[in-house]
C-alpha positions as CSV (number, residue, x, y, z in Angstrom):
1,M,-152.4,16.2,-130.7
2,V,-151.1,19.4,-129.2
3,L,-153.5,22.2,-128.0
4,L,-152.3,25.5,-126.6
5,Y,-154.4,27.8,-124.4
6,Q,-152.5,31.0,-124.0
7,N,-154.8,33.5,-125.6
8,P,-157.2,34.1,-124.0
9,P,-155.9,32.7,-120.7
10,V,-157.7,29.7,-119.3
11,S,-157.6,28.5,-115.7
12,V,-158.4,25.2,-113.9
13,Y,-159.6,25.6,-110.3
14,G,-162.4,24.7,-107.8
15,F,-161.0,21.2,-107.1
16,N,-163.2,18.9,-104.9
17,Y,-163.3,15.2,-104.5
18,R,-164.7,12.2,-102.6
19,I,-163.6,8.6,-102.4
20,G,-165.7,5.6,-101.1
21,S,-166.0,5.4,-97.3
22,L,-165.3,1.6,-97.0
23,R,-161.6,1.0,-96.5
24,R,-160.1,-2.5,-97.0
25,D,-156.5,-3.7,-96.8
26,L,-155.0,-6.2,-99.2
27,T,-155.6,-9.1,-96.8
28,Q,-159.3,-8.3,-96.5
29,L,-159.7,-8.0,-100.2
30,R,-158.0,-11.4,-100.7
31,S,-160.2,-13.0,-98.0
32,E,-163.3,-11.6,-99.8
33,N,-162.0,-13.0,-103.1
34,V,-162.0,-9.6,-104.9
35,L,-158.3,-9.7,-105.9
36,V,-156.9,-11.4,-109.0
37,N,-153.2,-10.5,-108.2
38,T,-151.5,-11.8,-105.2
39,E,-151.1,-9.6,-102.1
40,E,-147.3,-9.8,-102.6
41,T,-147.5,-8.5,-106.1
42,L,-149.6,-5.5,-105.2
43,R,-147.7,-4.8,-102.0
44,A,-144.4,-4.8,-104.0
45,L,-145.9,-2.0,-106.2
46,G,-146.7,0.1,-103.1
47,Y,-150.4,-0.6,-102.7
48,R,-151.9,-1.2,-99.2
49,Y,-155.6,-0.2,-99.2
50,S,-158.6,0.3,-101.5
51,W,-161.7,2.3,-100.8
52,S,-165.2,1.4,-102.1
53,L,-168.8,2.5,-101.7
54,G,-170.1,2.0,-98.1
55,K,-173.3,0.3,-97.2
56,D,-175.4,3.4,-97.5
57,E,-173.5,5.0,-100.3
58,T,-174.2,5.1,-104.0
59,L,-172.1,6.6,-106.9
60,L,-174.8,9.3,-107.1
61,S,-174.4,10.3,-103.4
62,L,-170.6,10.1,-103.7
63,T,-170.7,12.5,-106.7
64,T,-173.2,15.1,-105.6
65,A,-171.0,16.3,-102.7
66,P,-167.9,17.4,-104.7
67,V,-170.0,18.8,-107.5
68,A,-172.1,20.8,-105.0
69,A,-168.9,22.1,-103.3
70,T,-167.4,23.2,-106.7
71,L,-170.7,25.0,-107.6
72,A,-170.6,26.8,-104.2
73,Q,-167.1,28.0,-104.9
74,T,-167.4,29.0,-108.6
75,G,-171.1,29.9,-109.2
76,E,-173.4,28.8,-112.0
77,P,-171.6,27.2,-114.9
78,R,-172.2,27.7,-118.6
79,A,-172.2,23.9,-119.1
80,L,-171.4,20.7,-117.3
81,V,-169.2,17.9,-118.7
82,F,-169.1,14.5,-117.1
83,Q,-166.6,11.7,-117.7
84,H,-166.5,8.1,-116.6
85,C,-163.9,5.3,-117.1
86,H,-166.6,2.6,-117.0
87,A,-169.6,2.9,-119.4
88,E,-171.8,1.5,-116.7
89,S,-171.1,4.6,-114.5
90,A,-172.7,6.8,-117.1
91,V,-176.2,5.5,-116.5
92,L,-178.1,4.5,-113.4
93,P,-179.5,0.9,-113.2
94,L,-182.5,0.2,-115.4
95,E,-185.8,-0.1,-113.5
96,P,-187.4,-3.5,-114.4
97,G,-190.4,-3.2,-116.6
98,D,-189.8,0.5,-117.5
99,T,-190.7,1.0,-121.1
100,V,-190.8,4.8,-121.2
101,G,-187.8,6.3,-122.8
102,A,-187.8,9.5,-120.8
103,S,-187.5,7.6,-117.5
104,R,-185.7,4.5,-118.8
105,D,-182.6,6.3,-119.9
106,H,-181.3,7.2,-116.4
107,Y,-178.4,9.3,-117.4
108,F,-176.1,9.8,-114.5
109,A,-175.3,13.4,-115.3
110,A,-178.9,14.4,-115.3
111,R,-179.6,12.7,-112.0
112,V,-176.7,14.6,-110.3
113,M,-178.1,17.8,-111.7
114,Q,-181.6,17.0,-110.4
115,E,-180.2,16.2,-107.0
116,L,-178.7,19.7,-107.0
117,N,-181.7,21.5,-108.4
118,L,-179.6,22.5,-111.4
119,D,-181.6,22.8,-114.6
120,H,-181.6,24.7,-117.9
121,V,-177.8,24.1,-118.2
122,A,-176.3,22.1,-121.1
123,Y,-174.6,18.9,-120.1
124,F,-172.4,16.4,-121.9
125,C,-170.9,13.0,-121.1
126,S,-168.1,10.7,-122.3
127,F,-166.5,7.5,-121.1
128,A,-164.2,6.5,-124.0
129,S,-161.1,8.2,-122.5
130,G,-160.7,5.8,-119.5
131,C,-158.6,7.1,-116.7
132,A,-157.3,10.0,-118.9
133,G,-160.5,11.8,-118.2
134,F,-159.0,14.8,-116.4
135,L,-157.3,15.8,-119.7
136,S,-160.2,14.9,-122.0
137,L,-162.5,17.0,-119.9
138,Q,-160.1,20.0,-120.2
139,I,-160.1,19.6,-124.0
140,T,-163.9,19.3,-124.2
141,A,-164.4,22.2,-121.8
142,G,-162.0,24.4,-123.8
143,G,-164.2,24.1,-126.8
144,L,-167.3,25.3,-124.9
145,F,-166.3,28.9,-124.2
146,S,-168.0,31.9,-125.7
147,S,-166.8,35.5,-125.9
148,S,-170.3,36.6,-124.8
149,D,-170.5,34.3,-121.7
150,E,-167.8,34.4,-119.0
151,R,-169.3,31.6,-116.9
152,P,-166.9,28.6,-116.4
153,I,-167.4,25.0,-117.5
154,L,-167.9,22.5,-114.6
155,C,-166.2,19.1,-115.1
156,A,-167.1,16.0,-113.1
157,M,-165.7,12.5,-112.9
158,A,-167.1,9.5,-111.1
159,D,-166.6,5.7,-111.2
160,C,-167.2,2.7,-109.1
161,R,-166.9,-1.1,-109.8
162,P,-169.6,-1.9,-112.4
163,D,-170.4,-5.1,-110.5
164,S,-169.7,-5.9,-106.8
165,S,-168.5,-9.4,-107.8
166,L,-165.7,-7.9,-110.0
167,P,-162.2,-7.7,-108.5
168,F,-160.7,-4.4,-107.3
169,D,-157.6,-4.9,-109.4
170,L,-156.5,-5.6,-112.9
171,L,-154.3,-8.6,-113.6
172,R,-152.1,-7.7,-116.5
173,E,-151.7,-4.1,-115.6
174,R,-151.4,-4.8,-111.8
175,I,-153.5,-1.8,-110.9
176,L,-155.5,-1.6,-107.6
177,G,-158.4,0.8,-107.8
178,S,-160.8,2.7,-105.5
179,D,-164.3,4.2,-106.0
180,H,-164.1,7.9,-106.5
181,S,-165.7,11.2,-107.7
182,S,-164.4,14.7,-108.3
183,A,-165.2,18.1,-109.8
184,F,-163.4,21.2,-111.0
185,V,-164.0,24.0,-113.4
186,V,-162.3,25.4,-116.5
187,G,-162.8,29.1,-116.7
188,H,-161.2,32.5,-117.3
189,G,-160.8,33.4,-113.6
190,K,-157.2,33.9,-112.4
191,R,-157.3,31.2,-109.8
192,G,-155.8,27.7,-109.2
193,Y,-153.7,27.0,-112.3
194,Q,-153.4,28.5,-115.7
195,L,-153.8,25.9,-118.4
196,L,-150.9,26.4,-120.9
197,G,-151.2,23.3,-123.1
198,V,-152.2,19.7,-123.6
199,D,-150.6,16.9,-125.6
200,Y,-153.0,13.9,-126.1
201,Y,-152.1,10.6,-127.8
202,S,-154.4,7.7,-128.6
203,T,-153.8,4.2,-130.0
204,T,-156.1,1.3,-130.7
205,R,-153.4,-1.2,-129.7
206,T,-154.4,-3.2,-126.6
207,L,-150.9,-3.4,-125.3
208,V,-148.2,-0.7,-125.3
209,P,-144.7,-1.5,-123.9
210,L,-143.9,0.5,-120.8
211,V,-140.6,1.6,-122.3
212,E,-142.6,3.2,-125.1
213,I,-144.8,5.0,-122.6
214,V,-141.7,6.3,-120.9
215,K,-140.2,7.7,-124.1
216,L,-143.4,9.2,-125.3
217,T,-144.2,10.9,-122.0
218,V,-140.8,12.5,-121.9
219,K,-141.2,13.6,-125.5
220,M,-144.6,15.1,-124.8
221,M,-143.4,17.1,-121.8
222,Q,-140.4,18.4,-123.6
223,G,-142.5,19.2,-126.7
224,L,-145.0,21.2,-124.7
225,A,-142.3,23.2,-123.1
226,T,-140.7,23.9,-126.5
227,E,-144.0,25.0,-128.0
228,L,-144.6,27.4,-125.1
229,D,-141.0,28.6,-125.1
230,L,-140.4,27.6,-121.5
231,D,-137.1,26.6,-119.9
232,L,-137.7,23.6,-117.8
233,V,-134.1,23.4,-116.6
234,G,-134.3,26.8,-114.9
235,A,-137.9,26.3,-113.6
236,D,-139.4,24.9,-110.5
237,V,-141.4,21.9,-111.7
238,A,-143.9,19.5,-110.2
239,I,-145.0,16.3,-112.0
240,H,-148.3,14.7,-111.0
241,Y,-148.6,11.0,-111.9
242,P,-151.5,8.6,-111.7
243,K,-151.2,5.9,-109.0
244,I,-150.2,3.1,-111.5
245,F,-146.9,1.9,-112.9
246,P,-144.7,3.5,-110.2
247,E,-141.4,2.4,-111.8
248,T,-142.4,3.7,-115.2
249,W,-143.0,7.2,-113.8
250,K,-139.7,7.2,-111.9
251,M,-137.9,6.6,-115.2
252,V,-139.8,9.5,-116.8
253,T,-138.7,11.9,-114.0
254,R,-135.1,10.6,-114.2
255,Y,-134.9,10.9,-118.0
256,L,-136.1,14.6,-117.8
257,R,-132.9,15.5,-115.8
258,L,-134.4,18.5,-114.2
259,P,-132.5,20.1,-111.3
260,R,-135.7,21.3,-109.4
261,V,-138.4,18.7,-109.8
262,E,-141.0,17.2,-107.4
263,H,-142.2,13.7,-108.3
264,I,-145.8,13.3,-107.1
265,T,-147.7,10.0,-106.7
266,D,-149.8,11.2,-103.7
267,E,-150.7,8.5,-101.1
268,F,-150.1,5.6,-103.4
269,A,-150.4,3.1,-100.6
270,E,-153.3,4.7,-98.8
271,R,-155.8,5.4,-101.6
272,A,-154.7,3.2,-104.6
273,H,-155.7,4.4,-108.1
274,C,-158.7,6.7,-108.2
275,G,-158.9,6.9,-111.9
276,A,-159.0,10.5,-113.3
277,T,-159.6,11.8,-109.8
278,D,-155.9,11.1,-109.0
279,S,-155.1,14.4,-110.8
280,V,-157.7,16.4,-109.0
281,I,-156.6,15.2,-105.6
282,S,-152.9,16.0,-106.1
283,L,-153.5,19.4,-107.7
284,A,-155.8,20.3,-104.8
285,K,-153.2,19.3,-102.3
286,W,-150.1,20.7,-104.0
287,H,-151.3,24.2,-104.7
288,R,-149.0,26.3,-102.5
289,G,-149.8,29.8,-103.8
290,Q,-146.4,29.7,-105.5
291,A,-147.1,31.9,-108.5
292,G,-145.3,30.8,-111.6
293,R,-144.5,27.2,-110.6
294,L,-144.9,24.8,-113.4
295,H,-147.0,21.6,-113.0
296,F,-147.1,18.7,-115.5
297,V,-150.1,16.3,-115.1
298,V,-149.8,12.9,-116.7
299,N,-152.9,10.8,-117.5
300,Y,-153.0,7.2,-118.8
301,G,-156.2,5.5,-119.7
302,V,-157.3,2.2,-121.2
303,G,-158.5,2.8,-124.7
304,L,-155.5,3.5,-125.0
305,H,-154.8,7.2,-124.2
306,L,-151.7,8.9,-122.9
307,G,-151.9,12.6,-122.1
308,V,-149.8,15.4,-120.6
309,C,-151.0,18.9,-119.6
310,L,-148.8,21.8,-118.5
311,L,-150.1,24.2,-115.9
312,R,-148.7,27.4,-114.3
313,E,-149.7,27.9,-110.7
314,H,-151.6,31.1,-109.7
315,G,-151.0,32.8,-106.4
316,N,-154.7,32.5,-105.6
317,N,-156.5,29.2,-105.3
């Protein structure tokens, strides 16, 4: 599915994020029996550390900080859209014995808004897009604009391990994760990055060969550029990848054969995979005020979803 956003122009900005405060290296994770892969396997991929909620931290406290920071930068939003990889992150734990519907359904989004004294604003939530949430949020937010209301749409993502006994990594996929939260807005202001287009693919297959992911990602990038009449060969291009499958993304960059391209898998060793927040972190760090520079953002999420968006950097962040 290809969506273009040239008229009227739409921008993505106000990036803020937070990761868990408790840092563990692979040896610590192994000694605590919260790894299913061997240290050697994860180290060979480039992972070194994982971050989780600290003793006095909750996913709620982790999330309110970046959402508050984005609100302070961008003002009151028209609506809020929350996204989670894990369904368990979308609700707070059930209070034992609570039989009242209004209090029993502890929706995470509503609790964040209560913490920030934000009311009378529409909010939405999804979790079926996995770690492709950065793109699914853009698509959802893009459908919430009104010609009579110029306020932006605030997007937030947050996830932690659903159960402290679960491992920090995935066996078959060989992915090491960290607890994270982030926020940004989609609006009409000429700040951050202009959203040019999104290509989003989904399949119900439980396993997709990596070579297919490579071919499809290249095709999606080239297809977006063609749809938007952009010359990638003559452009300065940055590509933001999630911190998973490092060799897969290297193949994508190589097959594109672009003379001026920056391959970004930011702090792979230090932070591990922060779900959809990976995209927010790298876009926040790689904005250089270089107006016109093109940025591809690649998302991959269980479900299965593969998405690519194309952004043009604004001079003002």
